[in-house]
MIDOSE-1310 file (N, C-alpha, C; in nm, 2 decimals, decimal comma, always signed):
residues 287
gdpq	+0,07/-0,14/+0,00/-0,03/+0,02/+0,01/+0,01/+0,12/-0,03; +0,05/+0,19/+0,05/+0,10/+0,35/+0,08/+0,09/+0,44/+0,19; +0,18/+0,42/+0,26/+0,20/+0,43/+0,40/+0,21/+0,57/+0,45; +0,25/+0,61/+0,34/+0,24/+0,80/+0,34/+0,10/+0,79/+0,38
gvkq	+0,00/+0,75/+0,26/-0,12/+0,84/+0,28/-0,14/+0,75/+0,40; -0,16/+0,66/+0,42/-0,23/+0,61/+0,55/-0,15/+0,69/+0,65; -0,03/+0,72/+0,62/-0,02/+0,83/+0,74/-0,08/+0,96/+0,73; -0,11/+1,00/+0,63/-0,15/+1,12/+0,61/-0,35/+1,08/+0,68
glpp	-0,36/+0,98/+0,65/-0,51/+0,92/+0,76/-0,63/+1,03/+0,60; -0,52/+0,99/+0,48/-0,68/+1,01/+0,36/-0,78/+0,83/+0,40; -0,88/+0,91/+0,34/-0,97/+0,84/+0,30/-0,98/+0,65/+0,26; -1,04/+0,53/+0,25/-0,99/+0,40/+0,19/-1,02/+0,47/+0,02
qvll	-1,12/+0,51/+0,00/-1,12/+0,51/-0,21/-1,00/+0,58/-0,21; -0,95/+0,65/-0,11/-0,84/+0,77/-0,16/-0,73/+0,68/-0,21; -0,67/+0,65/-0,10/-0,56/+0,53/-0,09/-0,57/+0,39/-0,24; -0,70/+0,35/-0,26/-0,73/+0,21/-0,31/-0,67/+0,33/-0,47
crlf	-0,82/+0,43/-0,49/-0,78/+0,51/-0,61/-0,64/+0,49/-0,67; -0,59/+0,58/-0,55/-0,42/+0,61/-0,55/-0,33/+0,46/-0,56; -0,35/+0,32/-0,54/-0,27/+0,25/-0,59/-0,31/+0,15/-0,68; -0,46/+0,16/-0,76/-0,47/+0,11/-0,85/-0,50/+0,18/-0,98
rwpd	-0,51/+0,36/-0,92/-0,54/+0,39/-1,06/-0,48/+0,50/-1,14; -0,44/+0,58/-1,00/-0,36/+0,69/-1,04/-0,26/+0,79/-0,89; -0,14/+0,73/-0,87/-0,02/+0,75/-0,79/-0,04/+0,88/-0,82; -0,10/+0,98/-0,86/-0,04/+1,16/-0,86/-0,17/+1,20/-0,77
lhqs	-0,22/+1,12/-0,73/-0,45/+1,15/-0,65/-0,39/+1,17/-0,49; -0,42/+1,24/-0,45/-0,40/+1,33/-0,32/-0,52/+1,35/-0,25; -0,60/+1,39/-0,29/-0,75/+1,42/-0,19/-0,87/+1,40/-0,32; -1,02/+1,40/-0,19/-1,11/+1,33/-0,20/-1,21/+1,36/-0,32
helk	-1,17/+1,46/-0,29/-1,22/+1,61/-0,36/-1,21/+1,66/-0,53; -1,10/+1,55/-0,53/-1,04/+1,50/-0,66/-1,15/+1,41/-0,71; -1,19/+1,33/-0,66/-1,23/+1,17/-0,71/-1,43/+1,26/-0,73; -1,45/+1,19/-0,82/-1,62/+1,16/-0,83/-1,69/+1,01/-0,91
hlcy	-1,76/+0,96/-0,73/-1,84/+0,82/-0,75/-1,93/+0,82/-0,93; -1,90/+0,69/-1,01/-2,01/+0,69/-1,13/-2,14/+0,66/-1,11; -2,19/+0,72/-1,17/-2,37/+0,75/-1,20/-2,42/+0,53/-1,14; -2,32/+0,49/-1,19/-2,46/+0,35/-1,17/-2,38/+0,21/-1,03
cagg	-2,29/+0,35/-0,93/-2,22/+0,28/-0,84/-2,37/+0,29/-0,76; -2,44/+0,18/-0,64/-2,50/+0,22/-0,62/-2,44/+0,24/-0,45; -2,32/+0,21/-0,46/-2,28/+0,21/-0,28/-2,25/+0,40/-0,30; -2,27/+0,45/-0,36/-2,19/+0,58/-0,39/-2,25/+0,70/-0,26
qgac	-2,35/+0,70/-0,18/-2,42/+0,75/-0,07/-2,43/+0,66/+0,02; -2,33/+0,56/+0,01/-2,37/+0,47/+0,18/-2,51/+0,35/+0,10; -2,49/+0,22/+0,17/-2,65/+0,15/+0,09/-2,73/+0,20/+0,25; -2,84/+0,20/+0,16/-2,94/+0,25/+0,27/-2,99/+0,36/+0,34
gdla	-2,89/+0,42/+0,30/-2,90/+0,56/+0,35/-2,80/+0,52/+0,49; -2,73/+0,46/+0,52/-2,61/+0,42/+0,64/-2,50/+0,52/+0,52; -2,44/+0,56/+0,53/-2,30/+0,71/+0,55/-2,18/+0,64/+0,52; -2,23/+0,56/+0,65/-2,11/+0,46/+0,70/-2,08/+0,30/+0,66
vlcc	-2,14/+0,31/+0,48/-2,12/+0,15/+0,41/-2,16/+0,25/+0,29; -2,02/+0,26/+0,23/-1,93/+0,33/+0,16/-1,79/+0,29/+0,01; -1,92/+0,28/-0,11/-1,81/+0,21/-0,21/-1,70/+0,27/-0,21; -1,57/+0,16/-0,21/-1,42/+0,16/-0,21/-1,39/+0,12/-0,29
nphh	-1,46/+0,10/-0,41/-1,42/+0,01/-0,60/-1,35/+0,10/-0,60; -1,22/+0,13/-0,61/-1,14/+0,23/-0,71/-1,23/+0,29/-0,91; -1,30/+0,11/-0,96/-1,37/+0,14/-1,09/-1,41/+0,22/-1,09; -1,52/+0,23/-0,95/-1,68/+0,33/-0,92/-1,58/+0,46/-0,91
fsrl	-1,53/+0,48/-0,96/-1,48/+0,63/-0,92/-1,39/+0,69/-1,10; -1,41/+0,86/-1,12/-1,33/+0,90/-1,17/-1,25/+1,00/-1,15; -1,18/+1,06/-1,24/-1,14/+1,17/-1,22/-1,18/+1,29/-1,24; -1,15/+1,43/-1,18/-1,30/+1,55/-1,20/-1,14/+1,59/-1,32
avpe	-1,20/+1,63/-1,40/-1,24/+1,72/-1,54/-1,19/+1,89/-1,49; -1,11/+1,97/-1,51/-1,20/+2,08/-1,49/-1,11/+2,16/-1,58; -1,22/+2,34/-1,61/-1,22/+2,34/-1,74/-1,01/+2,46/-1,72; -0,97/+2,43/-1,83/-0,80/+2,54/-1,76/-0,80/+2,67/-1,85
tppp	-0,80/+2,73/-1,76/-0,73/+2,88/-1,78/-0,66/+2,91/-1,91; -0,73/+2,97/-1,99/-0,65/+2,96/-2,18/-0,53/+3,04/-2,15; -0,48/+2,96/-2,27/-0,35/+3,03/-2,26/-0,29/+3,21/-2,30; -0,18/+3,21/-2,25/-0,16/+3,34/-2,27/-0,12/+3,38/-2,48
pylk	-0,14/+3,44/-2,50/-0,11/+3,47/-2,60/+0,06/+3,40/-2,71; +0,14/+3,40/-2,60/+0,28/+3,39/-2,61/+0,29/+3,24/-2,65; +0,25/+3,13/-2,57/+0,19/+3,04/-2,56/+0,15/+3,01/-2,68; +0,04/+3,04/-2,71/-0,03/+2,94/-2,83/+0,07/+2,91/-2,94
asce	+0,22/+2,97/-2,97/+0,23/+2,92/-3,05/+0,27/+2,76/-3,02; +0,29/+2,72/-2,92/+0,29/+2,57/-2,86/+0,16/+2,49/-2,85; +0,02/+2,55/-2,86/-0,04/+2,47/-2,85/-0,06/+2,35/-3,02; -0,09/+2,25/-2,95/-0,10/+2,09/-3,05/-0,19/+2,18/-3,19
henq	-0,10/+2,11/-3,31/-0,14/+2,13/-3,38/-0,07/+2,00/-3,50; -0,14/+1,87/-3,35/-0,12/+1,76/-3,44/-0,25/+1,70/-3,56; -0,31/+1,78/-3,60/-0,42/+1,73/-3,67/-0,41/+1,74/-3,85; -0,37/+1,70/-3,90/-0,28/+1,63/-4,03/-0,41/+1,54/-4,11
emep	-0,48/+1,50/-4,05/-0,59/+1,46/-4,11/-0,74/+1,52/-4,15; -0,70/+1,65/-4,20/-0,89/+1,71/-4,20/-0,92/+1,64/-4,38; -1,04/+1,69/-4,33/-1,08/+1,63/-4,50/-1,06/+1,74/-4,56; -1,01/+1,72/-4,71/-1,00/+1,80/-4,79/-1,12/+1,88/-4,91
avtp	-1,25/+1,97/-4,74/-1,29/+2,09/-4,76/-1,26/+2,20/-4,71; -1,35/+2,33/-4,73/-1,35/+2,42/-4,74/-1,36/+2,45/-4,61; -1,31/+2,47/-4,46/-1,31/+2,52/-4,35/-1,41/+2,65/-4,39; -1,53/+2,62/-4,31/-1,67/+2,65/-4,28/-1,60/+2,84/-4,25
srse	-1,67/+2,92/-4,24/-1,65/+3,04/-4,13/-1,76/+2,99/-3,99; -1,72/+3,10/-3,92/-1,80/+3,10/-3,76/-1,95/+3,12/-3,80; -2,04/+3,15/-3,90/-2,14/+3,18/-3,96/-2,13/+3,03/-3,97; -2,11/+2,94/-4,04/-2,16/+2,85/-4,13/-2,12/+2,72/-3,99
eist	-2,09/+2,73/-3,86/-2,17/+2,68/-3,78/-2,24/+2,63/-3,71; -2,26/+2,53/-3,70/-2,44/+2,49/-3,67/-2,47/+2,40/-3,56; -2,59/+2,38/-3,56/-2,62/+2,26/-3,43/-2,81/+2,22/-3,49; -2,83/+2,14/-3,45/-2,94/+2,11/-3,59/-3,04/+2,03/-3,42
gdeg	-3,19/+2,10/-3,48/-3,29/+2,05/-3,37/-3,34/+1,88/-3,49; -3,42/+1,80/-3,38/-3,48/+1,64/-3,49/-3,46/+1,66/-3,61; -3,53/+1,71/-3,75/-3,47/+1,72/-3,82/-3,39/+1,75/-3,91; -3,33/+1,79/-3,79/-3,12/+1,87/-3,91/-3,12/+1,97/-3,92
fpll	-3,28/+2,05/-3,92/-3,21/+2,20/-3,94/-3,12/+2,28/-3,81; -3,06/+2,34/-3,89/-2,97/+2,43/-3,84/-3,06/+2,52/-3,68; -3,04/+2,53/-3,57/-3,04/+2,55/-3,46/-2,99/+2,73/-3,45; -3,07/+2,84/-3,46/-2,96/+2,95/-3,42/-2,97/+2,99/-3,30
cspl	-2,94/+3,10/-3,23/-2,86/+3,15/-3,13/-2,99/+3,19/-3,04; -3,07/+3,21/-2,95/-3,24/+3,27/-2,94/-3,20/+3,33/-2,78; -3,28/+3,39/-2,72/-3,24/+3,41/-2,57/-3,27/+3,31/-2,48; -3,29/+3,30/-2,37/-3,35/+3,21/-2,31/-3,49/+3,29/-2,25
pdts	-3,56/+3,18/-2,20/-3,65/+3,27/-2,18/-3,70/+3,28/-2,04; -3,78/+3,39/-2,01/-3,80/+3,51/-1,94/-3,80/+3,37/-1,82; -3,95/+3,29/-1,84/-3,95/+3,19/-1,72/-3,82/+3,15/-1,65; -3,80/+3,08/-1,59/-3,71/+3,02/-1,53/-3,73/+2,85/-1,55
lsws	-3,60/+2,81/-1,56/-3,62/+2,68/-1,65/-3,67/+2,56/-1,51; -3,76/+2,49/-1,58/-3,75/+2,40/-1,52/-3,72/+2,26/-1,54; -3,66/+2,19/-1,49/-3,65/+2,06/-1,59/-3,63/+1,94/-1,56; -3,77/+1,95/-1,44/-3,86/+1,86/-1,37/-3,96/+1,77/-1,44
tikd	-3,99/+1,85/-1,64/-4,06/+1,80/-1,66/-4,04/+1,79/-1,81; -4,06/+1,67/-1,86/-4,00/+1,55/-1,97/-4,09/+1,63/-2,06; -4,07/+1,72/-2,22/-4,18/+1,65/-2,23/-4,22/+1,55/-2,31; -4,13/+1,46/-2,35/-4,21/+1,31/-2,46/-4,10/+1,23/-2,40
gcwc	-4,15/+1,23/-2,23/-4,04/+1,11/-2,19/-3,89/+1,03/-2,24; -3,80/+1,11/-2,25/-3,70/+1,15/-2,25/-3,66/+1,19/-2,27; -3,49/+1,23/-2,15/-3,42/+1,42/-2,19/-3,37/+1,46/-2,25; -3,27/+1,38/-2,38/-3,23/+1,38/-2,44/-3,22/+1,31/-2,57
klay	-3,17/+1,37/-2,74/-3,12/+1,34/-2,84/-3,04/+1,32/-2,87; -2,95/+1,22/-2,86/-2,84/+1,20/-2,95/-2,87/+1,19/-3,07; -2,73/+1,28/-3,17/-2,69/+1,29/-3,27/-2,52/+1,27/-3,26; -2,54/+1,17/-3,45/-2,34/+1,14/-3,43/-2,31/+1,15/-3,52
weyr	-2,22/+1,28/-3,54/-2,17/+1,34/-3,69/-2,00/+1,27/-3,73; -2,00/+1,29/-3,88/-1,87/+1,22/-3,90/-1,79/+1,36/-4,03; -1,76/+1,49/-3,93/-1,78/+1,57/-4,02/-1,84/+1,68/-3,98; -1,93/+1,73/-4,16/-2,00/+1,81/-4,13/-2,18/+1,67/-4,14
trvg	-2,15/+1,58/-4,12/-2,28/+1,54/-4,22/-2,35/+1,45/-4,09; -2,41/+1,45/-4,08/-2,52/+1,31/-3,96/-2,51/+1,22/-3,98; -2,52/+1,08/-3,95/-2,52/+0,97/-3,97/-2,62/+0,94/-3,89; -2,69/+0,81/-3,95/-2,77/+0,74/-3,89/-2,88/+0,87/-3,83
rlya	-3,01/+0,78/-3,75/-3,10/+0,80/-3,68/-3,04/+0,93/-3,52; -3,16/+1,04/-3,52/-3,13/+1,03/-3,37/-3,18/+0,96/-3,23; -3,09/+0,99/-3,18/-3,11/+0,86/-3,06/-3,17/+0,89/-2,95; -3,26/+0,84/-2,85/-3,38/+0,91/-2,80/-3,30/+0,85/-2,64
vhea	-3,30/+0,91/-2,54/-3,20/+0,93/-2,41/-3,36/+0,92/-2,31; -3,42/+0,80/-2,27/-3,50/+0,77/-2,14/-3,47/+0,71/-2,01; -3,33/+0,66/-1,99/-3,25/+0,63/-1,88/-3,18/+0,67/-1,83; -3,13/+0,73/-1,69/-3,07/+0,80/-1,64/-2,94/+0,86/-1,68
svnv	-2,88/+0,69/-1,70/-2,76/+0,71/-1,83/-2,77/+0,65/-1,91; -2,66/+0,71/-2,01/-2,60/+0,59/-2,09/-2,48/+0,59/-2,13; -2,46/+0,53/-2,29/-2,32/+0,46/-2,26/-2,34/+0,49/-2,39; -2,23/+0,52/-2,49/-2,21/+0,56/-2,60/-2,09/+0,53/-2,66
fcel	-2,04/+0,39/-2,74/-1,98/+0,35/-2,76/-1,94/+0,28/-2,91; -1,82/+0,22/-2,92/-1,83/+0,17/-3,06/-1,79/+0,01/-3,02; -1,69/-0,05/-2,92/-1,69/-0,11/-2,87/-1,70/-0,17/-2,70; -1,80/-0,26/-2,67/-1,83/-0,25/-2,55/-1,90/-0,42/-2,49
pwgs	-1,81/-0,45/-2,41/-1,81/-0,60/-2,32/-1,94/-0,65/-2,31; -2,01/-0,57/-2,27/-2,10/-0,55/-2,28/-2,23/-0,45/-2,22; -2,34/-0,47/-2,15/-2,46/-0,36/-2,12/-2,52/-0,32/-2,31; -2,58/-0,18/-2,25/-2,65/-0,10/-2,38/-2,61/-0,03/-2,39
gfcl	-2,71/+0,10/-2,50/-2,67/+0,22/-2,51/-2,66/+0,28/-2,69; -2,59/+0,34/-2,65/-2,67/+0,39/-2,82/-2,50/+0,41/-2,91; -2,46/+0,24/-2,99/-2,37/+0,16/-3,05/-2,31/+0,25/-3,20; -2,25/+0,31/-3,18/-2,17/+0,39/-3,35/-2,12/+0,26/-3,42
aqlp	-2,11/+0,15/-3,33/-2,03/+0,09/-3,46/-2,16/+0,04/-3,53; -2,27/+0,04/-3,53/-2,40/+0,04/-3,60/-2,44/+0,11/-3,67; -2,37/+0,20/-3,67/-2,42/+0,28/-3,79/-2,43/+0,28/-3,94; -2,45/+0,26/-4,03/-2,38/+0,22/-4,16/-2,35/+0,42/-4,20
aayr	-2,23/+0,43/-4,27/-2,25/+0,54/-4,42/-2,20/+0,48/-4,49; -2,22/+0,55/-4,64/-2,22/+0,52/-4,78/-2,05/+0,53/-4,76; -2,06/+0,62/-4,76/-1,84/+0,65/-4,73/-1,85/+0,70/-4,61; -1,66/+0,64/-4,61/-1,61/+0,75/-4,44/-1,45/+0,68/-4,50
scav	-1,40/+0,84/-4,45/-1,26/+0,85/-4,50/-1,16/+0,76/-4,43; -1,07/+0,77/-4,46/-0,92/+0,74/-4,36/-0,93/+0,74/-4,26; -0,95/+0,94/-4,22/-0,92/+0,97/-4,07/-1,03/+0,96/-4,00; -1,15/+0,96/-4,09/-1,31/+0,87/-3,98/-1,27/+0,73/-3,93
qrar	-1,21/+0,68/-4,03/-1,23/+0,54/-4,00/-1,08/+0,55/-3,89; -0,99/+0,58/-3,89/-0,95/+0,60/-3,71/-0,95/+0,61/-3,66; -1,00/+0,76/-3,61/-1,11/+0,83/-3,52/-1,19/+0,76/-3,47; -1,23/+0,67/-3,57/-1,40/+0,55/-3,49/-1,29/+0,41/-3,48
gkig	-1,18/+0,39/-3,41/-1,06/+0,29/-3,40/-1,09/+0,36/-3,30; -1,09/+0,44/-3,26/-1,01/+0,56/-3,08/-1,13/+0,54/-3,03; -1,25/+0,54/-3,08/-1,38/+0,53/-2,97/-1,37/+0,40/-2,88; -1,35/+0,34/-2,92/-1,36/+0,22/-2,78/-1,51/+0,20/-2,72
rgll	-1,45/+0,26/-2,56/-1,54/+0,23/-2,51/-1,62/+0,34/-2,51; -1,60/+0,45/-2,61/-1,68/+0,56/-2,53/-1,70/+0,66/-2,41; -1,84/+0,62/-2,41/-1,80/+0,75/-2,29/-1,98/+0,70/-2,20; -1,95/+0,77/-2,05/-2,08/+0,72/-2,08/-2,15/+0,93/-1,95
lsqe	-2,27/+0,88/-2,06/-2,36/+1,02/-2,06/-2,46/+1,02/-1,94; -2,47/+1,09/-1,82/-2,55/+1,08/-1,70/-2,61/+1,22/-1,65; -2,77/+1,21/-1,65/-2,80/+1,30/-1,63/-2,83/+1,35/-1,40; -2,84/+1,42/-1,36/-2,77/+1,35/-1,26/-2,78/+1,47/-1,19
sggi	-2,82/+1,50/-1,01/-2,88/+1,57/-0,95/-2,83/+1,69/-1,05; -2,83/+1,85/-1,09/-2,78/+1,92/-1,11/-2,69/+1,95/-1,21; -2,71/+1,90/-1,27/-2,74/+1,87/-1,49/-2,64/+1,69/-1,50; -2,56/+1,73/-1,59/-2,55/+1,62/-1,73/-2,33/+1,60/-1,68
wayn	-2,34/+1,49/-1,66/-2,24/+1,46/-1,70/-2,15/+1,39/-1,78; -2,02/+1,38/-1,76/-1,98/+1,26/-1,89/-1,83/+1,23/-1,83; -1,86/+1,09/-1,87/-1,74/+0,99/-1,81/-1,66/+1,00/-1,94; -1,56/+0,95/-1,93/-1,46/+0,89/-2,06/-1,45/+0,76/-2,05
rseh	-1,47/+0,65/-2,10/-1,43/+0,56/-2,07/-1,34/+0,48/-2,17; -1,29/+0,57/-2,25/-1,25/+0,53/-2,36/-1,07/+0,49/-2,35; -1,00/+0,51/-2,41/-0,81/+0,52/-2,41/-0,84/+0,64/-2,48; -0,89/+0,76/-2,52/-0,80/+0,84/-2,55/-0,90/+0,99/-2,53
pifi	-0,81/+1,10/-2,51/-0,91/+1,17/-2,43/-1,02/+1,26/-2,54; -1,16/+1,30/-2,45/-1,27/+1,32/-2,53/-1,27/+1,54/-2,51; -1,33/+1,58/-2,59/-1,31/+1,74/-2,62/-1,45/+1,77/-2,57; -1,49/+1,88/-2,52/-1,65/+1,89/-2,48/-1,68/+2,02/-2,47
sspt	-1,76/+2,09/-2,51/-1,81/+2,24/-2,50/-1,99/+2,18/-2,52; -2,03/+2,27/-2,43/-2,13/+2,42/-2,41/-2,19/+2,51/-2,36; -2,24/+2,53/-2,34/-2,32/+2,71/-2,27/-2,26/+2,70/-2,19; -2,23/+2,61/-2,09/-2,22/+2,69/-1,90/-2,11/+2,64/-1,86
ltlp	-1,98/+2,61/-1,98/-1,89/+2,55/-1,95/-1,78/+2,67/-1,99; -1,87/+2,74/-2,07/-1,78/+2,86/-2,12/-1,79/+2,92/-2,02; -1,65/+3,07/-1,96/-1,64/+3,19/-1,85/-1,73/+3,29/-1,92; -1,77/+3,35/-1,77/-1,88/+3,49/-1,90/-1,76/+3,51/-1,96
garg	-1,81/+3,63/-2,03/-1,65/+3,76/-2,08/-1,65/+3,65/-2,25; -1,62/+3,53/-2,25/-1,58/+3,43/-2,38/-1,64/+3,48/-2,51; -1,57/+3,53/-2,65/-1,54/+3,57/-2,73/-1,65/+3,39/-2,72; -1,62/+3,26/-2,80/-1,56/+3,18/-2,75/-1,66/+3,10/-2,68
ltvl	-1,69/+2,94/-2,75/-1,79/+2,84/-2,66/-1,62/+2,76/-2,59; -1,63/+2,69/-2,50/-1,54/+2,72/-2,36/-1,49/+2,58/-2,47; -1,35/+2,49/-2,50/-1,40/+2,31/-2,51/-1,31/+2,29/-2,44; -1,28/+2,20/-2,39/-1,27/+2,08/-2,26/-1,22/+1,98/-2,26
kvlp	-1,11/+1,96/-2,25/-1,06/+1,88/-2,25/-1,08/+1,76/-2,13; -1,10/+1,61/-2,20/-1,13/+1,52/-2,07/-1,03/+1,34/-2,12; -0,94/+1,37/-2,00/-0,83/+1,24/-2,01/-0,92/+1,11/-2,01; -0,86/+1,03/-2,06/-0,94/+0,87/-2,07/-0,94/+0,85/-1,84
gysa	-1,05/+0,80/-1,84/-1,08/+0,82/-1,65/-1,17/+0,93/-1,54; -1,18/+1,01/-1,65/-1,22/+1,15/-1,61/-1,35/+1,18/-1,66; -1,40/+1,23/-1,56/-1,56/+1,33/-1,55/-1,52/+1,42/-1,53; -1,71/+1,49/-1,68/-1,67/+1,65/-1,65/-1,84/+1,68/-1,64
kvfd	-1,84/+1,77/-1,52/-2,02/+1,83/-1,52/-2,03/+1,87/-1,66; -2,07/+1,82/-1,81/-2,09/+1,92/-1,88/-2,23/+2,02/-1,92; -2,32/+2,03/-1,84/-2,43/+2,08/-1,85/-2,47/+2,14/-1,68; -2,43/+2,28/-1,66/-2,58/+2,31/-1,54/-2,63/+2,33/-1,52
yewa	-2,73/+2,31/-1,49/-2,94/+2,31/-1,43/-2,98/+2,45/-1,42; -2,90/+2,47/-1,36/-2,91/+2,61/-1,22/-2,87/+2,68/-1,25; -2,73/+2,71/-1,35/-2,67/+2,77/-1,40/-2,73/+2,83/-1,54; -2,75/+2,76/-1,66/-2,78/+2,74/-1,72/-2,94/+2,83/-1,74
gdrr	-3,01/+2,82/-1,63/-3,18/+2,85/-1,50/-3,19/+3,03/-1,52; -3,03/+3,02/-1,49/-3,04/+3,15/-1,44/-2,95/+3,25/-1,55; -2,99/+3,29/-1,58/-2,98/+3,41/-1,73/-2,89/+3,56/-1,72; -2,85/+3,54/-1,52/-2,74/+3,64/-1,53/-2,61/+3,55/-1,53
gwql	-2,62/+3,36/-1,51/-2,51/+3,31/-1,45/-2,43/+3,29/-1,58; -2,51/+3,30/-1,74/-2,34/+3,32/-1,83/-2,43/+3,37/-1,93; -2,39/+3,42/-2,06/-2,46/+3,47/-2,14/-2,34/+3,38/-2,32; -2,40/+3,40/-2,38/-2,38/+3,27/-2,50/-2,28/+3,39/-2,57
pgeg	-2,22/+3,30/-2,64/-2,07/+3,39/-2,73/-2,18/+3,51/-2,78; -2,08/+3,60/-2,83/-2,17/+3,69/-2,95/-2,13/+3,63/-3,04; -2,07/+3,55/-3,07/-2,03/+3,57/-3,21/-2,14/+3,42/-3,30; -2,14/+3,39/-3,44/-2,23/+3,30/-3,45/-2,34/+3,20/-3,44
pcdp	-2,40/+3,08/-3,45/-2,49/+3,04/-3,37/-2,47/+2,95/-3,35; -2,55/+2,91/-3,22/-2,51/+2,80/-3,14/-2,69/+2,84/-3,08; -2,65/+2,68/-3,05/-2,83/+2,61/-2,91/-2,75/+2,63/-2,77; -2,84/+2,73/-2,73/-2,80/+2,74/-2,55/-2,83/+2,57/-2,44
hsir	-2,90/+2,46/-2,57/-2,89/+2,39/-2,50/-2,91/+2,24/-2,54; -2,77/+2,25/-2,57/-2,69/+2,16/-2,66/-2,51/+2,14/-2,63; -2,47/+1,98/-2,63/-2,33/+1,97/-2,61/-2,31/+1,90/-2,71; -2,13/+1,96/-2,72/-2,12/+1,85/-2,84/-1,93/+1,76/-2,80
isfa	-1,99/+1,74/-2,86/-1,84/+1,63/-2,78/-1,78/+1,51/-2,87; -1,64/+1,55/-2,88/-1,52/+1,49/-3,01/-1,47/+1,40/-2,94; -1,43/+1,29/-3,09/-1,32/+1,15/-2,99/-1,20/+1,21/-3,08; -1,16/+1,16/-2,96/-0,99/+1,17/-2,97/-0,93/+1,25/-3,02
kgwg	-1,00/+1,35/-3,07/-0,98/+1,50/-3,18/-0,98/+1,62/-3,16; -0,93/+1,75/-3,09/-1,00/+1,86/-3,00/-1,00/+1,99/-3,15; -1,08/+2,07/-3,10/-1,06/+2,18/-3,15/-1,06/+2,33/-3,12; -1,11/+2,42/-3,25/-1,07/+2,57/-3,14/-0,92/+2,66/-3,13
pcys	-0,87/+2,74/-3,05/-0,77/+2,79/-3,10/-0,65/+2,66/-3,09; -0,65/+2,63/-2,98/-0,48/+2,48/-3,03/-0,52/+2,45/-3,09; -0,58/+2,41/-3,11/-0,59/+2,32/-3,29/-0,60/+2,33/-3,42; -0,56/+2,35/-3,49/-0,57/+2,35/-3,67/-0,66/+2,28/-3,73
rqfi	-0,81/+2,24/-3,63/-0,90/+2,24/-3,66/-0,98/+2,35/-3,53; -1,10/+2,45/-3,65/-1,13/+2,55/-3,51/-1,28/+2,52/-3,55; -1,34/+2,43/-3,57/-1,46/+2,45/-3,62/-1,52/+2,27/-3,61; -1,59/+2,26/-3,44/-1,58/+2,10/-3,47/-1,60/+2,00/-3,59
tscp	-1,70/+2,11/-3,64/-1,79/+2,00/-3,84/-1,61/+1,95/-3,86; -1,51/+1,99/-3,83/-1,40/+1,98/-3,86/-1,32/+1,87/-3,82; -1,40/+1,80/-3,70/-1,38/+1,64/-3,61/-1,43/+1,56/-3,65; -1,32/+1,48/-3,68/-1,40/+1,30/-3,79/-1,49/+1,25/-3,76
cwle	-1,50/+1,27/-3,59/-1,62/+1,19/-3,52/-1,62/+1,23/-3,42; -1,78/+1,31/-3,42/-1,83/+1,40/-3,29/-2,00/+1,38/-3,22; -2,02/+1,41/-3,18/-2,15/+1,36/-3,09/-2,25/+1,53/-3,04; -2,35/+1,52/-3,07/-2,45/+1,64/-3,02/-2,58/+1,58/-2,95
vlln	-2,52/+1,68/-2,80/-2,61/+1,63/-2,72/-2,72/+1,74/-2,75; -2,86/+1,65/-2,78/-2,99/+1,78/-2,78/-3,04/+1,76/-2,68; -3,11/+1,85/-2,56/-3,17/+1,84/-2,44/-3,30/+1,89/-2,47; -3,37/+1,78/-2,43/-3,49/+1,84/-2,41/-3,55/+2,00/-2,39
qpr	-3,57/+2,08/-2,42/-3,62/+2,19/-2,29/-3,71/+2,19/-2,30; -3,76/+2,20/-2,12/-3,88/+2,25/-2,07/-3,96/+2,31/-2,18; -4,13/+2,30/-2,18/-4,23/+2,42/-2,20/-4,28/+2,45/-2,08
């Protein structure tokens, strides 16, 4: 074990996670119980009974401070696999609704959002994209959590491997090969969480991840084994909490997730539509 950790009086879940998964782990606030763990809050309400299985935890991912101008030159530019297509202007950055039509930015309703009311029994719909082409139909999510994956030894969810496409470039095929176990998307108290189950990073943007005053949407890099709160209901319901970026169309109730490939100022891909494989989470808006 870790005698030093024992001497420091660290909780058993921290010691076990440090031993079996993350040697650099320091404190319990760096961890999050995964939604499928029944012992996350104690059994039968008994807080003395707490799950310590290190594979029932994830590390927490938090947004990074944007780099100063002199560091931008050192940002990653590994994206040599871009499709030979015209790079879209910011006004072409799109989000789509159920029928695939663009959704432009619109002001939030004056009434406070009531997320307990779901219109048709599902809390979100998933759209899978390869560059600018949507592949397959929308996938409605009715359960509290859903797996999105290409390879999963057990379980169910949105299997991207089953979605046919008339043509897939080599870049798309390589990116799809990195999805593996993909991610776990869950609706939990206060917001939406994403857990990276794959062996490669995923990149996520949503309006509530973006700091006030930012010119564009923040893109959060989530490493394998990490979780992030990718949409905050309270923050979204409070119009004073955040503002939509002032440039280009966007959907204030959508989350975008790229598999393995990032986009934004530190990448040669400026827009998610230049990413070979990505997911759009269309949250069911209260009425």
